[in-house]
N, C-alpha and C positions, 0 to 999 in steps of 0.2 A: 178204173180197172177191173172186170170185168170179171171173177174168180171162179163161176160155173153160168151156166144156164138152161134148162127142161123146157116142157111146159107142164102145165099143171092139167091134174084132170078137167078142171070145170073149168076152162078155157072156153067161150065162147064163139074162137076165131084159130085153129087149133091152123088152115090152110097157112095163113099169112105167119102166122106162131115159126111154121116150121119152117115157112123162106125165110124169114132173118133168121136166125138160125142157122138156115145151111148159107146164105151172109156172110152172117158173122164167121162161119167157119172157111168158109173161099181167102181165094188166091187173094185178092184186093185187097178184104179187112187185112187179114189174116200181115199184108203186107205193113199195112197204116201202120199196126199192133208195135209190129214190131221194130220196125223204120222211126217213128213219129211218137212212139207210148216208152218203146224201152220193149215190151213185154215179151217174151220168149212165143211164138209161132203154136197153137198146138196142129201146126199139119205137118209131115213128113216135110225133113229137110227137102227131100224127091222132087220136091212139085214145088223148090226151085225160092223158097222164103224162106229168103238171108235174116240172120238176128243184127242187129245193130254192129257195129264198128266196137261200140264202146261196151254193148251186153257180151258177158265169159263166158265161152261154151260150158255149156253143164256136166260135160265131164272133166271140168276145169274145176266144177266149184267145189266144198268143202263140205259134205250130206252127214248126218248124226250113220250108223250104225245101227240100223230097226228095218224092222220091217213092218211091214200095214199091219200084221196081225197085233201090234202092238199100241197101237193107234185104234181100237176096237173098244173102250172103252170111255166115256165123256172123262171120265177124273181123272185116270191113265194117263189119254193124250193133256190136260192140262197139266199133272208133275211136270211128267216130256219135257213141255212147252216152258215151265217154270223152271224147268234145269237146263235147258237150255238157254232162257233167259228172256224165251217170247209171251213171257208171261207177268207178271209181277204179284 
């Protein structure tokens, strides 16, 4: 499962790294992740990438009521995750 991607400042092959990231965010790759790995696509729905039928629409999920600013510090974030049962 890919949780994030980027290119570090010290990369020696930036051109290929950019090509790889472009592919990973392409409709072809995103459809694979959505259909075979059951991941939510990172491209807009207008691009035609469909989620797997077993994956619920994001709008139907119960999400915690918090702002991204609540996750600004590591200790506070860990406390929230513990409260939600995501960390021991």
